[in-house]
C-alpha positions as CSV (number, residue, x, y, z in Angstrom):
1,M,-12.0,-38.0,16.1
2,A,-8.5,-36.6,16.0
3,F,-7.9,-33.1,14.7
4,S,-6.5,-32.9,11.2
5,A,-4.7,-29.7,10.3
6,P,-5.1,-28.4,6.7
7,A,-2.3,-29.1,4.3
8,P,-0.4,-25.9,3.4
9,A,-1.5,-24.3,0.2
10,A,1.1,-23.8,-2.6
11,S,0.3,-20.0,-2.8
12,A,-1.9,-17.3,-1.4
13,R,-4.1,-17.7,-4.5
14,D,-4.4,-21.5,-3.9
15,E,-5.2,-20.9,-0.3
16,T,-8.0,-18.4,-1.1
17,R,-9.5,-20.8,-3.6
18,E,-9.3,-23.7,-1.1
19,L,-11.2,-21.7,1.5
20,E,-13.8,-20.5,-1.1
21,L,-14.6,-24.1,-2.2
22,L,-15.0,-25.3,1.4
23,V,-17.5,-22.6,2.1
24,S,-19.3,-23.0,-1.3
25,D,-20.2,-26.6,-0.4
26,H,-21.4,-26.1,3.2
27,P,-20.9,-22.8,5.0
28,K,-21.9,-24.1,8.4
29,K,-19.6,-27.1,8.2
30,A,-16.8,-24.8,7.1
31,A,-17.5,-22.5,10.1
32,R,-17.1,-25.6,12.4
33,D,-13.8,-26.6,10.6
34,A,-12.6,-23.0,11.0
35,Q,-13.2,-23.1,14.7
36,A,-11.2,-26.3,15.0
37,W,-8.3,-24.7,13.1
38,L,-8.5,-21.6,15.2
39,A,-8.4,-23.6,18.4
40,E,-5.5,-25.7,17.2
41,G,-3.6,-22.6,16.1
42,Q,-4.1,-21.0,19.5
43,R,-3.1,-24.2,21.3
44,T,0.1,-24.7,19.3
45,R,0.8,-21.0,18.9
46,N,0.7,-21.4,15.2
47,R,-0.3,-17.9,14.2
48,H,-0.7,-18.7,10.5
49,L,-3.1,-21.6,11.2
50,E,-5.0,-19.3,13.4
51,L,-5.2,-16.7,10.6
52,K,-6.4,-19.3,8.2
53,G,-9.1,-20.3,10.6
54,L,-10.2,-16.7,10.8
55,R,-10.3,-16.4,7.0
56,L,-12.5,-19.4,6.7
57,Q,-14.8,-18.2,9.4
58,A,-15.1,-14.8,7.7
59,L,-16.1,-16.4,4.4
60,A,-18.6,-18.7,6.1
61,F,-20.3,-16.0,8.2
62,E,-20.5,-13.8,5.1
63,Q,-22.3,-16.5,3.2
64,V,-24.9,-17.1,5.9
65,E,-25.1,-13.3,6.7
66,D,-24.2,-13.8,10.4
67,T,-23.5,-10.0,10.7
68,E,-22.5,-9.8,14.3
69,R,-19.9,-12.7,14.2
70,L,-18.7,-11.6,10.7
71,L,-17.8,-8.1,12.1
72,E,-16.1,-9.6,15.1
73,V,-14.0,-12.0,13.0
74,A,-13.1,-9.2,10.5
75,L,-11.8,-7.0,13.3
76,R,-9.7,-9.8,14.8
77,G,-8.5,-10.8,11.3
78,I,-7.4,-7.3,10.3
79,A,-5.2,-7.1,13.4
80,L,-3.6,-10.5,13.0
81,A,-3.0,-10.1,9.2
82,R,-1.2,-6.9,9.9
83,E,0.9,-8.5,12.6
84,L,1.9,-11.3,10.2
85,D,2.3,-8.9,7.3
86,Y,-0.1,-10.9,5.2
87,P,-1.8,-8.5,2.8
88,V,-4.0,-11.1,1.0
89,A,-5.7,-11.8,4.4
90,E,-5.9,-8.2,5.3
91,V,-7.7,-7.4,2.0
92,Q,-10.2,-10.2,2.7
93,F,-10.9,-9.0,6.2
94,L,-11.4,-5.4,5.2
95,A,-13.9,-6.5,2.5
96,A,-15.6,-8.7,5.1
97,R,-16.0,-5.8,7.4
98,G,-17.5,-3.8,4.5
99,T,-20.0,-6.6,3.9
100,A,-21.0,-6.7,7.6
101,R,-21.6,-2.9,7.5
102,M,-23.5,-3.1,4.3
103,L,-25.8,-5.7,5.9
104,E,-26.3,-3.3,8.8
105,G,-27.2,-0.6,6.4
106,K,-24.1,1.5,7.1
107,Y,-23.4,2.1,3.5
108,A,-20.9,4.9,3.8
109,D,-18.8,2.8,6.2
110,A,-19.0,-0.2,3.8
111,A,-17.9,1.9,0.9
112,R,-14.8,3.1,2.8
113,D,-13.9,-0.5,3.8
114,Y,-14.2,-1.7,0.2
115,E,-12.1,1.3,-1.0
116,D,-9.4,0.5,1.6
117,A,-9.4,-3.2,0.6
118,S,-9.1,-2.3,-3.1
119,R,-6.3,0.2,-2.5
120,L,-4.3,-2.3,-0.4
121,A,-4.8,-5.0,-3.0
122,L,-3.6,-2.6,-5.8
123,Q,-0.6,-1.6,-3.7
124,N,0.4,-5.3,-3.4
125,K,-0.4,-6.2,-7.0
126,L,-3.1,-8.6,-5.8
127,E,-5.3,-8.4,-9.0
128,D,-7.5,-11.4,-8.1
129,D,-8.4,-9.7,-4.8
130,V,-9.1,-6.4,-6.5
131,A,-11.6,-8.3,-8.7
132,R,-13.2,-10.0,-5.6
133,V,-13.7,-6.7,-4.0
134,N,-15.3,-5.4,-7.1
135,I,-17.9,-8.2,-6.8
136,N,-18.7,-6.9,-3.3
137,R,-18.8,-3.3,-4.5
138,S,-21.2,-4.2,-7.3
139,Q,-23.7,-5.4,-4.6
140,L,-23.2,-2.2,-2.6
141,F,-23.8,0.1,-5.6
142,L,-26.9,-2.0,-6.6
143,T,-28.3,-1.6,-3.1
144,L,-27.7,2.2,-3.4
145,G,-29.4,2.3,-6.8
146,R,-26.1,3.4,-8.5
147,I,-26.6,1.1,-11.5
148,P,-23.8,2.2,-13.8
149,E,-21.2,1.8,-11.1
150,S,-22.7,-1.6,-10.1
151,L,-22.5,-2.8,-13.6
152,D,-19.0,-1.5,-14.1
153,S,-17.7,-3.2,-10.9
154,A,-19.2,-6.6,-11.9
155,M,-17.9,-6.3,-15.5
156,R,-14.4,-5.4,-14.2
157,A,-14.4,-8.5,-12.1
158,Y,-15.7,-10.7,-14.9
159,S,-13.2,-9.4,-17.4
160,H,-10.3,-10.0,-15.0
161,F,-11.3,-13.6,-14.2
162,E,-12.0,-14.3,-17.9
163,L,-8.4,-13.3,-18.7
164,R,-7.3,-15.6,-15.9
165,G,-9.5,-18.5,-17.2
166,D,-10.9,-18.9,-13.7
167,S,-14.3,-20.4,-14.4
168,Y,-15.4,-20.5,-10.7
169,A,-14.7,-16.8,-10.2
170,M,-16.3,-16.0,-13.6
171,A,-19.5,-17.7,-12.4
172,L,-19.6,-15.6,-9.3
173,S,-19.0,-12.4,-11.4
174,L,-21.8,-13.4,-13.8
175,S,-24.2,-13.8,-10.9
176,A,-23.3,-10.3,-9.7
177,L,-23.8,-9.0,-13.2
178,A,-27.1,-10.8,-13.5
179,N,-28.3,-9.3,-10.3
180,V,-27.8,-5.8,-11.7
181,H,-29.9,-6.7,-14.7
182,S,-32.7,-8.2,-12.5
183,R,-33.1,-5.1,-10.2
184,D,-36.6,-4.1,-9.1
185,T,-37.2,-1.6,-12.0
186,A,-35.7,-3.9,-14.7
187,S,-37.3,-4.2,-18.1
188,A,-38.4,-7.5,-19.6
189,A,-35.4,-7.5,-21.8
190,D,-33.0,-6.9,-18.9
191,L,-34.7,-9.7,-16.9
192,S,-34.3,-12.1,-19.8
193,R,-30.7,-11.2,-20.0
194,A,-30.4,-11.8,-16.3
195,A,-31.9,-15.3,-16.7
196,E,-29.3,-16.0,-19.4
197,L,-26.4,-14.8,-17.2
198,H,-27.5,-16.9,-14.2
199,Q,-27.9,-20.0,-16.5
200,R,-24.4,-19.3,-17.8
201,S,-23.1,-19.1,-14.2
202,L,-24.6,-22.5,-13.5
203,E,-22.9,-23.9,-16.6
204,L,-19.5,-22.5,-15.5
205,L,-19.9,-24.0,-12.1
206,G,-20.7,-27.4,-13.7
207,S,-20.3,-30.6,-11.8
208,N,-17.9,-28.9,-9.3
209,A,-20.6,-26.5,-8.1
210,G,-20.9,-26.2,-4.3
211,R,-24.3,-26.6,-2.8
212,Y,-24.4,-23.0,-1.5
213,D,-23.6,-21.7,-5.0
214,L,-26.3,-23.8,-6.5
215,S,-28.8,-22.6,-3.8
216,T,-27.9,-19.0,-4.6
217,D,-28.2,-19.3,-8.4
218,Y,-31.6,-21.2,-8.0
219,F,-32.9,-18.3,-5.7
220,N,-31.7,-15.7,-8.2
221,L,-33.3,-17.5,-11.1
222,G,-36.6,-17.8,-9.1
223,T,-36.5,-14.0,-8.5
224,V,-36.0,-13.3,-12.2
225,Y,-38.9,-15.5,-13.3
226,L,-41.1,-14.0,-10.5
227,R,-40.5,-10.5,-12.0
228,L,-41.1,-11.9,-15.5
229,K,-44.5,-13.2,-14.2
230,D,-43.6,-16.8,-15.1
231,R,-44.8,-18.0,-11.7
232,D,-44.5,-21.7,-12.3
233,K,-40.8,-21.4,-13.1
234,A,-40.3,-19.1,-10.2
235,R,-41.9,-21.5,-7.8
236,G,-39.8,-24.4,-9.2
237,Y,-36.5,-22.6,-8.7
238,F,-37.5,-21.3,-5.2
239,E,-38.3,-24.8,-4.1
240,K,-34.9,-26.0,-5.3
241,S,-33.2,-23.2,-3.4
242,L,-35.3,-23.9,-0.3
243,D,-34.3,-27.6,-0.3
244,A,-30.7,-26.7,-0.8
245,S,-30.8,-24.2,2.1
246,R,-32.3,-26.7,4.4
247,G,-29.6,-29.2,3.6
248,L,-27.0,-26.6,4.4
249,E,-28.5,-25.6,7.7
250,D,-28.9,-22.1,6.3
251,P,-31.8,-20.2,7.9
252,V,-30.9,-17.0,6.2
253,G,-31.1,-18.7,2.8
254,E,-34.5,-20.1,3.8
255,A,-35.6,-16.6,4.9
256,Y,-34.8,-15.1,1.5
257,V,-36.8,-17.8,-0.2
258,H,-39.7,-17.5,2.2
259,H,-39.8,-13.7,1.5
260,R,-40.0,-14.4,-2.3
261,L,-42.6,-17.2,-1.8
262,G,-44.6,-14.7,0.2
263,T,-44.6,-12.2,-2.7
264,L,-45.5,-15.1,-5.1
265,A,-48.5,-16.1,-2.9
266,R,-49.7,-12.5,-2.7
267,E,-49.6,-12.2,-6.5
268,Q,-51.6,-15.4,-6.8
269,G,-54.3,-14.1,-4.5
270,Q,-53.3,-16.2,-1.4
271,P,-52.8,-13.5,1.3
272,K,-52.9,-15.9,4.3
273,E,-50.2,-18.1,2.8
274,A,-48.2,-14.9,1.9
275,L,-48.4,-13.6,5.5
276,A,-47.2,-17.0,6.9
277,F,-44.1,-16.9,4.6
278,Q,-43.3,-13.3,5.4
279,D,-43.6,-13.9,9.2
280,K,-41.1,-16.8,8.9
281,A,-38.7,-14.5,7.0
282,L,-39.1,-11.6,9.4
283,A,-38.1,-13.7,12.4
284,V,-34.8,-14.7,10.8
285,F,-33.9,-11.3,9.5
286,K,-34.5,-9.8,12.9
287,D,-32.4,-12.5,14.6
288,K,-29.5,-12.1,12.2
289,G,-29.4,-8.3,12.2
290,N,-30.3,-7.6,8.6
291,P,-32.3,-4.3,8.8
292,V,-32.6,-3.9,5.0
293,M,-34.4,-7.2,4.5
294,E,-36.3,-6.6,7.8
295,L,-37.7,-3.3,6.3
296,R,-38.6,-4.9,3.0
297,T,-40.3,-7.8,4.8
298,Q,-42.3,-5.4,7.1
299,L,-43.5,-3.6,4.0
300,A,-44.5,-6.9,2.4
301,R,-46.3,-7.9,5.6
302,A,-48.1,-4.5,5.7
303,E,-49.4,-5.0,2.2
304,V,-50.7,-8.4,2.9
305,L,-52.3,-7.4,6.3
306,S,-54.1,-4.5,4.6
307,V,-55.6,-7.0,2.0
308,L,-56.7,-9.1,5.0
309,D,-58.2,-5.9,6.5
310,R,-56.2,-6.2,9.7
311,R,-55.8,-2.5,10.1
312,K,-54.0,-2.3,13.5
313,E,-51.4,-4.9,12.5
314,T,-50.9,-3.2,9.2
315,L,-50.1,0.2,10.8
316,E,-47.8,-1.5,13.3
317,A,-45.8,-3.1,10.4
318,L,-45.7,0.3,8.6
319,D,-44.4,2.0,11.8
320,S,-41.7,-0.6,12.2
321,A,-40.7,0.0,8.6
322,R,-40.5,3.7,9.3
323,V,-38.2,3.2,12.3
324,L,-35.9,1.0,10.2
325,Y,-35.8,3.6,7.4
326,E,-34.8,6.3,9.9
327,K,-31.8,4.2,10.7
328,L,-30.9,3.3,7.1
329,Q,-31.7,6.6,5.2
330,S,-31.7,4.9,1.8
331,P,-33.3,7.0,-1.0
332,R,-34.3,3.7,-2.7
333,L,-36.1,2.4,0.4
334,Q,-37.6,5.8,1.0
335,S,-39.5,5.7,-2.3
336,M,-40.6,2.1,-1.6
337,L,-41.9,3.1,1.9
338,H,-43.9,6.1,0.6
339,E,-45.4,4.1,-2.3
340,V,-46.5,1.2,-0.2
341,A,-47.9,3.5,2.5
342,A,-49.9,5.5,0.0
343,D,-51.5,2.3,-1.4
344,I,-52.3,1.0,2.1
345,Y,-53.9,4.3,3.3
346,A,-55.9,4.5,0.1
347,R,-57.1,0.9,0.6
348,F,-58.3,1.8,4.1
349,G,-60.1,4.9,2.8
350,D,-57.7,7.3,4.6
351,Y,-57.2,9.6,1.6
352,E,-55.7,12.4,3.5
353,K,-52.7,10.2,4.6
354,A,-52.6,8.6,1.2
355,F,-52.3,12.0,-0.3
356,A,-49.5,13.0,2.1
357,E,-47.6,9.8,1.3
358,T,-48.0,10.5,-2.4
359,K,-46.9,14.1,-1.9
360,A,-43.8,12.8,-0.1
361,L,-43.1,10.4,-2.9
362,R,-43.4,13.2,-5.5
363,E,-41.0,15.3,-3.4
364,A,-38.4,12.5,-3.5
365,E,-38.9,12.2,-7.2
366,R,-38.5,16.0,-7.6
367,L,-35.2,15.8,-5.8
368,R,-34.0,13.1,-8.1
369,E,-35.2,15.1,-11.1
370,E,-33.2,18.1,-9.7
371,I,-30.1,15.9,-9.6
372,A,-30.8,14.8,-13.1
373,R,-31.1,18.4,-14.3
374,E,-27.7,19.2,-12.7
375,E,-26.2,16.2,-14.6
376,R,-27.8,17.5,-17.8
377,S,-26.3,20.9,-17.2
378,A,-22.9,19.4,-16.7
379,E,-23.4,17.5,-20.0
380,L,-24.2,20.8,-21.8
381,Q,-21.1,22.3,-20.4
382,A,-19.1,19.3,-21.6
383,R,-20.7,19.7,-25.1
384,F,-19.7,23.4,-25.1
385,E,-16.1,22.5,-24.3
386,L,-16.3,19.9,-27.0
387,R,-17.3,22.6,-29.6
388,Q,-14.4,24.7,-28.4
389,K,-12.1,21.8,-28.9
390,E,-13.5,21.2,-32.4
391,A,-13.0,24.8,-33.3
392,E,-9.3,24.5,-32.2
393,N,-9.0,21.3,-34.3
394,A,-10.5,23.1,-37.3
395,L,-7.8,25.7,-37.0
396,L,-5.2,23.0,-36.9
397,R,-6.6,21.3,-39.9
398,S,-6.5,24.6,-41.8
399,R,-2.9,25.0,-41.0
400,E,-2.3,21.4,-42.1
401,R,-3.9,22.1,-45.5
402,E,-1.7,25.2,-46.0
403,S,1.3,23.1,-45.2
404,E,0.2,20.4,-47.7
405,A,-0.4,23.0,-50.4
406,R,3.2,24.3,-49.9
407,N,4.5,20.8,-50.2
408,L,2.6,20.2,-53.3
409,A,3.9,23.4,-54.8
410,L,7.4,22.2,-54.1
411,V,6.6,18.9,-55.8
412,L,5.3,20.6,-58.9
413,S,8.3,22.9,-59.1
414,L,10.6,19.8,-59.0
415,L,8.6,18.2,-61.7
416,L,8.9,21.3,-63.9
417,S,12.6,21.3,-63.5
418,L,12.9,17.6,-64.4
419,V,10.7,18.2,-67.5
420,V,13.1,21.0,-68.6
421,L,16.0,18.6,-68.1
422,G,14.3,16.0,-70.3
423,A,13.8,13.4,-67.5
424,L,10.1,13.3,-67.8
425,G,9.8,9.5,-67.2
426,A,11.8,9.7,-64.0
427,A,9.8,12.8,-63.0
428,L,6.5,11.1,-63.5
429,A,7.6,8.1,-61.4
430,G,8.8,10.4,-58.7
431,Y,5.5,12.3,-58.8
432,V,3.4,9.1,-58.5
433,M,5.4,8.0,-55.5
434,R,5.2,11.4,-53.8
435,H,1.5,11.6,-54.6
436,R,1.0,8.3,-52.8
437,Q,3.0,9.5,-49.8
438,V,1.0,12.7,-49.7
439,S,-2.3,10.7,-49.8
440,T,-1.0,8.4,-47.1
441,L,0.0,11.4,-44.9
442,A,-3.3,13.0,-45.6
443,A,-5.0,10.0,-43.9
444,R,-2.5,9.6,-41.1
445,D,-1.8,11.5,-37.9
446,D,1.7,12.9,-38.2
447,L,2.7,12.1,-34.6
448,T,1.1,8.7,-33.9
449,G,0.9,7.2,-37.4
450,I,-2.8,6.1,-36.9
451,A,-5.8,7.5,-38.8
452,N,-6.3,11.2,-38.4
453,R,-9.6,12.9,-37.6
454,R,-10.7,13.1,-41.3
455,S,-9.8,9.5,-42.0
456,I,-11.3,8.0,-38.9
457,L,-14.6,9.9,-39.5
458,E,-14.7,8.7,-43.1
459,Y,-14.2,5.1,-41.9
460,A,-16.9,5.5,-39.3
461,R,-19.3,6.8,-42.0
462,Q,-18.5,3.8,-44.3
463,Q,-19.1,1.4,-41.5
464,R,-22.4,3.1,-40.6
465,R,-23.6,2.9,-44.2
466,R,-22.6,-0.8,-44.2
467,R,-24.6,-1.4,-41.0
468,I,-27.7,0.1,-42.6
469,S,-27.4,-2.2,-45.6
470,D,-26.2,-5.4,-43.8
471,G,-27.8,-5.0,-40.4
472,D,-24.5,-5.6,-38.5
473,A,-23.8,-4.1,-35.1
474,L,-21.6,-1.1,-34.9
475,T,-20.1,0.5,-31.7
476,I,-18.4,3.8,-31.5
477,A,-16.2,4.9,-28.6
478,V,-14.5,8.1,-27.7
479,I,-11.4,7.8,-25.6
480,D,-9.6,10.5,-23.7
481,L,-6.3,10.2,-21.8
482,D,-6.7,11.1,-18.1
483,H,-4.9,14.1,-16.8
484,F,-2.9,14.5,-20.0
485,K,-2.4,18.3,-19.4
486,Q,-0.8,17.4,-16.1
487,I,1.6,15.0,-17.9
488,N,2.6,17.8,-20.3
489,D,3.0,20.2,-17.4
490,D,5.0,17.9,-15.1
491,L,7.1,15.9,-17.6
492,G,7.2,18.1,-20.7
493,H,5.5,18.0,-24.1
494,A,8.1,15.7,-25.5
495,V,7.1,13.0,-23.0
496,G,3.4,13.8,-23.6
497,D,4.0,13.1,-27.3
498,K,5.6,9.7,-26.4
499,V,2.6,8.9,-24.3
500,L,0.3,9.6,-27.3
501,V,2.4,7.4,-29.5
502,A,2.6,4.6,-26.9
503,F,-1.2,4.7,-26.4
504,A,-1.9,4.6,-30.1
505,Q,0.5,1.7,-30.7
506,T,-0.7,-0.3,-27.7
507,C,-4.3,0.0,-28.6
508,T,-3.7,-0.9,-32.2
509,Q,-2.0,-4.1,-31.2
510,Q,-4.9,-5.1,-29.0
511,L,-7.8,-4.4,-31.4
512,R,-9.4,-6.8,-33.9
513,A,-8.5,-6.5,-37.6
514,G,-11.7,-4.7,-38.5
515,D,-11.5,-2.2,-35.6
516,R,-9.9,1.1,-36.3
517,L,-8.5,3.8,-33.9
518,G,-8.0,7.4,-35.0
519,R,-6.7,10.5,-33.3
520,F,-9.7,12.7,-32.9
521,G,-7.8,15.7,-31.6
522,G,-5.3,16.4,-28.9
523,E,-5.4,13.5,-26.4
524,E,-8.7,12.3,-27.7
525,F,-9.2,9.2,-29.9
526,L,-12.2,7.7,-31.8
527,L,-12.5,3.9,-31.9
528,V,-14.8,2.3,-34.5
529,M,-15.8,-1.3,-33.9
530,P,-17.8,-2.9,-36.7
531,G,-19.8,-6.0,-35.6
532,A,-19.4,-5.2,-31.9
533,D,-22.3,-4.4,-29.5
534,L,-22.2,-2.7,-26.1
535,A,-21.9,-6.1,-24.3
536,Q,-18.3,-6.3,-25.7
537,V,-17.2,-2.9,-24.5
538,P,-16.2,-4.0,-21.0
539,Y,-13.9,-6.6,-22.4
540,V,-12.4,-4.2,-24.9
541,F,-11.8,-1.6,-22.2
542,E,-10.2,-4.1,-19.8
543,R,-7.9,-5.5,-22.5
544,L,-6.7,-2.0,-23.5
545,R,-6.5,-0.8,-19.9
546,R,-4.4,-3.8,-18.9
547,A,-2.1,-3.5,-21.9
548,M,-1.5,0.2,-21.3
549,H,-1.0,-0.4,-17.6
550,D,1.8,-2.9,-18.4
551,R,3.5,-0.7,-21.0
552,P,6.4,1.5,-19.8
553,V,6.7,4.9,-21.5
554,E,10.1,6.6,-21.7
555,G,10.1,9.6,-19.4
556,V,7.1,8.5,-17.4
557,P,8.0,7.3,-13.8
558,A,7.2,3.6,-13.3
559,D,4.8,4.5,-10.4
560,R,2.8,6.9,-12.6
561,K,0.5,4.8,-14.8
562,V,-1.1,6.2,-17.9
563,T,-4.9,5.7,-17.7
564,F,-7.8,6.7,-19.9
565,S,-11.5,7.0,-19.9
566,L,-13.9,5.6,-22.5
567,G,-17.4,6.4,-23.5
568,A,-19.2,4.1,-26.0
569,T,-22.5,3.8,-27.8
570,E,-24.1,1.4,-30.3
571,A,-25.8,2.4,-33.5
572,R,-29.5,1.7,-33.0
573,G,-31.2,2.4,-36.3
574,L,-31.5,4.6,-39.4
575,A,-32.0,7.7,-37.2
576,D,-28.6,7.4,-35.7
577,D,-26.3,9.5,-37.9
578,L,-22.6,9.7,-37.1
579,E,-22.9,13.0,-35.3
580,S,-25.5,11.7,-32.9
581,L,-23.5,8.6,-32.2
582,I,-20.3,10.6,-31.4
583,Q,-22.3,13.0,-29.2
584,R,-23.8,10.0,-27.2
585,A,-20.4,8.4,-26.9
586,D,-18.9,11.8,-25.7
587,R,-21.6,12.2,-23.1
588,A,-20.8,8.7,-21.8
589,L,-17.1,9.7,-21.8
590,Y,-18.0,12.7,-19.7
591,R,-19.8,10.5,-17.2
592,A,-16.8,8.2,-17.0
593,K,-14.6,11.2,-16.1
594,E,-17.1,12.6,-13.6
595,A,-17.2,9.2,-11.9
596,G,-13.4,9.2,-11.3
597,R,-11.7,8.4,-14.6
598,D,-9.9,5.2,-15.5
599,R,-13.2,3.6,-16.4
600,F,-15.8,3.3,-19.1
601,E,-19.5,4.3,-19.5
602,T,-22.0,3.4,-22.2
603,G,-24.8,5.4,-23.6
């Protein structure tokens, strides 16, 4: 059969989508096609065809988790992309290298690769590629147990692709988001939400779904239902995923399903069947160089072997897991290792070792609690600074009231003069007009024209009372402009005022009719969103962020973008007064700033 070179794509975005779709239908076939393109490109010295072949190979090897070949292709691809000055490809290969290192358990290296890929994409205004990297980062953060960051990365990706109207990429983002909700420690409510998100992903894929994408969603749904203890549904989805993986010649996909089927069999009291499944999975994970899944599978084997009272093999599996942990040094896996070991030693009656493992587990928990105390201390410091800011704002309000009183005295003096002159009717008309203006000014911030602190707080109280009577959702957000003091110091207070005005105007244009933004003090704003729950916060944040990013501000250099951080919370019941809502939102804002700014957090 004669070689057929691929038709040239209309744009870099079209080429990326073309490659994604090829891999989503059959990764192994895509890898073979890629090898043919690569060979043809080398034979004809067509460097761009060679690069395209490497791009397709990277996507294919990433899907089937062929770590060694993925890393090799990524390194070749980075060099060629730089030679050809093709940033879209370089971003992809940097991210591919990050994925290979994540699969190897080299999480710090993976994080650096993802950061480099994201930075390069931003420099070249490749917003689609920034969002794709965020999907990768979501998985990395989830593996590290950094749930807020994992959720944030997935939501950023979804928000971007939703604005693009890209249903395929939205589906991939939703799957990443669902995986965060279905983590090991997820609640039943989170798991139910994960199932909804995976089903929504399948709907978005529709009839154009590639077989690999279907296999992945089936596997993820099976995992969700396994954790929900709906074992019949879990088995049904696992079997669908297994059939699809076999058709795709995907042994890694099969290994993941065998690992989950082993867990299912153990829960159903079938230890021999469980061990057979785990043994099949282990052989593949070892062969493909996936130490994380190898460790998890060794722990699952150790549990089953202990139930079968095969002591020697149990301890060998535990020792293998310990060796893998020493290489990975993951706190999440450390807790899992100690917990499983403690249960196994107790089952064998070796209570001294069981106690030692329990003690080690408690020490790990103590360290996490210490970190949590440090975070709480930081929150208290933030609250103290907030009180100081409120005191400063109270002083400003006092001065505003004095100014209003002087203005009113002038108005009265004018009225008296007009009465003396006999123009009472005209004076009364003037007084009414001035009174309305004063009332309006009393509710508006002098600089930005939006609601001032008193007015926005009153609006928030009204909406909270309405929520209590009607049962509608209500979300409160505190927003703070990032590095605003530096803007004032570098560019002057006049430019700082223009930034505040531009931010207020931009946000007001992007919000719904019932939403209201008010200036809370200085560079801080309060946003009240009646009828909105926390699930809508990522979309609101991304809409405001994008609008502000695209808005030029007089006096601010074009390469210096104005960013903000947002903390949001949702009213949960009668006990949630306005003060507690604002405090929760402010704590979330503090976390957003601590995590690097230009982001949101919910609380």
